[in-house]
C-alpha positions as CSV (number, residue, x, y, z in Angstrom):
1,X,136.8,142.9,-5.1
2,X,135.0,145.6,-3.1
3,X,131.3,144.1,-3.9
4,X,130.7,139.7,-3.9
5,X,128.2,139.3,-5.4
6,X,127.1,136.2,-3.7
7,X,126.2,134.3,-7.5
8,X,127.2,131.2,-7.7
9,X,130.8,132.0,-7.8
10,X,131.8,128.4,-9.4
11,X,129.3,128.5,-11.9
12,X,130.0,130.5,-15.3
13,X,128.1,132.9,-16.2
14,X,125.4,132.2,-19.5
15,X,126.6,135.6,-20.8
16,X,130.3,134.8,-20.9
17,X,129.3,131.3,-22.2
18,X,126.9,132.5,-25.0
19,X,129.7,135.3,-26.0
20,X,132.7,133.7,-25.7
21,X,132.9,132.7,-29.1
22,X,133.2,136.2,-30.0
23,X,136.8,136.3,-29.1
24,X,139.3,135.6,-31.8
25,X,140.6,132.1,-31.1
26,X,144.0,131.7,-29.8
27,X,144.5,135.7,-28.7
28,X,144.7,136.4,-25.4
29,X,142.2,137.1,-22.7
30,X,141.5,139.4,-19.9
31,X,140.1,138.2,-16.9
32,X,138.9,141.5,-14.7
33,X,138.2,141.3,-10.9
34,X,138.5,137.3,-11.3
35,X,137.6,136.6,-8.2
36,X,137.4,132.3,-8.1
37,X,138.9,132.5,-10.8
38,X,135.7,130.2,-12.4
39,X,136.2,132.3,-16.2
40,X,139.7,132.2,-15.7
41,X,139.5,128.2,-16.0
42,X,136.4,128.4,-18.5
43,X,137.9,130.3,-20.7
44,X,142.0,128.2,-20.2
45,X,139.4,125.5,-20.9
46,X,139.1,126.6,-23.9
47,X,142.4,127.1,-25.6
48,X,142.8,130.8,-24.6
49,X,146.0,132.0,-22.9
50,X,144.6,134.4,-20.0
51,X,145.4,136.9,-17.5
52,X,143.5,137.2,-14.4
53,X,143.3,140.2,-12.4
54,X,142.1,140.4,-8.9
55,X,142.9,142.4,-6.0
56,X,143.5,139.3,-3.6
57,X,144.6,136.4,-5.9
58,X,144.5,134.0,-3.4
59,X,141.6,132.1,-4.7
60,X,143.8,132.1,-8.6
61,X,147.2,130.7,-6.9
62,X,146.8,127.2,-8.5
63,X,146.8,128.8,-12.4
64,X,149.8,130.9,-11.4
65,X,151.7,127.0,-12.3
66,X,152.7,127.5,-16.5
67,X,151.3,126.7,-19.4
68,X,148.0,128.4,-17.2
69,X,147.1,132.2,-16.6
70,X,149.2,134.8,-15.8
71,X,148.1,136.1,-12.6
72,X,147.6,139.9,-11.8
73,X,147.1,141.0,-8.2
74,X,145.9,145.1,-8.5
75,X,143.8,147.2,-6.0
76,X,141.6,149.0,-9.2
77,X,140.5,151.3,-6.7
78,X,143.8,152.8,-5.1
79,X,144.0,155.5,-7.0
80,X,147.0,154.6,-9.2
81,X,147.1,154.2,-13.2
82,X,145.2,151.4,-14.6
83,X,148.4,148.2,-13.9
84,X,148.0,147.1,-17.9
85,X,148.8,149.5,-19.2
86,X,148.7,149.9,-23.2
87,X,148.5,145.8,-23.8
88,X,145.2,145.1,-25.6
89,X,143.3,141.5,-25.0
90,X,141.7,139.6,-27.8
91,X,138.7,139.1,-24.8
92,X,138.0,141.6,-22.1
93,X,135.5,139.4,-19.6
94,X,134.1,141.6,-16.4
95,X,131.4,139.8,-14.0
96,X,130.1,141.3,-10.9
97,X,132.2,144.3,-10.7
98,X,131.5,148.1,-11.8
99,X,134.5,151.0,-10.4
100,X,133.3,153.6,-13.4
101,X,136.5,155.5,-13.7
102,X,137.7,151.6,-15.3
103,X,135.2,151.9,-18.1
104,X,137.3,154.1,-20.2
105,X,140.4,152.0,-19.4
106,X,138.0,149.0,-19.9
107,X,136.7,149.8,-23.7
108,X,140.3,151.1,-24.0
109,X,142.0,147.4,-23.6
110,X,140.0,145.6,-26.0
111,X,142.3,145.1,-29.4
112,X,141.0,145.0,-32.8
113,X,138.8,142.2,-33.3
114,X,138.3,141.9,-29.8
115,X,135.7,141.7,-27.8
116,X,134.2,142.6,-24.3
117,X,132.0,140.6,-22.6
118,X,131.0,142.9,-19.1
119,X,127.6,141.3,-16.6
120,X,127.0,143.4,-13.6
121,X,124.4,144.2,-11.3
122,X,122.2,147.5,-12.4
123,X,119.2,149.8,-10.6
124,X,116.9,147.6,-9.4
125,X,118.7,145.4,-7.6
126,X,118.7,146.8,-4.7
127,X,115.4,145.0,-3.9
128,X,116.5,142.2,-4.1
129,X,120.1,142.4,-1.6
130,X,123.7,143.3,-2.4
131,X,125.1,145.5,-3.2
132,X,122.9,147.8,-2.6
133,X,124.6,151.2,-2.9
134,X,124.3,153.0,-6.6
135,X,128.2,153.5,-6.4
136,X,128.0,149.4,-7.9
137,X,125.1,149.6,-10.1
138,X,124.7,150.6,-13.1
139,X,121.7,152.9,-14.5
140,X,119.9,152.1,-17.4
141,X,122.2,152.2,-20.0
142,X,125.4,152.9,-18.7
143,X,127.7,150.1,-20.7
144,X,126.1,151.2,-24.2
145,X,127.3,154.7,-23.3
146,X,130.5,152.9,-21.8
147,X,131.3,151.6,-25.3
148,X,129.4,153.7,-27.4
149,X,131.5,155.1,-30.5
150,X,134.5,152.4,-29.5
151,X,133.0,149.5,-29.9
152,X,130.1,147.2,-32.2
153,X,127.3,146.4,-30.1
154,X,126.4,142.5,-29.8
155,X,124.2,142.5,-27.7
156,X,122.7,144.0,-24.6
157,X,120.3,143.9,-22.5
158,X,119.0,145.4,-18.7
159,X,116.6,143.1,-17.1
160,X,115.8,141.1,-13.9
161,X,116.6,137.0,-13.4
162,X,115.5,134.4,-11.3
163,X,119.2,132.9,-11.3
164,X,121.3,132.1,-9.8
165,X,119.6,134.4,-7.2
166,X,117.1,137.1,-7.7
167,X,118.9,139.8,-9.4
168,X,118.7,142.9,-12.1
169,X,121.4,143.1,-13.9
170,X,123.2,145.0,-17.1
171,X,125.5,142.9,-19.3
172,X,126.6,144.0,-23.3
173,X,128.7,142.2,-25.5
174,X,130.4,144.5,-28.1
175,X,133.3,144.7,-30.3
176,X,136.0,146.2,-31.9
177,X,136.3,146.7,-35.6
178,X,139.6,145.6,-36.9
């Protein structure tokens, strides 16, 4: 989307790998801002049915052949309504992407019993490079605020990491009660 991380685009996020087990088996998963599809491929390998959405889906073309992922081209920042309507997902994965107006739609797309796994850059990252624009950096506690009253937090961190590159990130794993 509009702000690439510079993070390794093929290695599965350790946060996603750690919490993928919270996604109910066999449930549909949304990989939002899927990029090159590293998490789509990982989740397909775990047996999930994945909908991968990104503005540029060229890197996902190999996944469009059944029975792989459903691929949807959508620009979440063009002012149009949320393209997924009222669809609910057992798992929602978002990494290295932030467009604040989408946070309520992202949280609402988690089905009862489902899980949100979200990881992106946070304030402080500007010391290490891109993204440095505050529009693309989570404020302290911002993911906690986004899920408050809707999802139950399983894990949350806001910290400086050294791998895959030095960065300040915030991530959350949260579930919707059934």
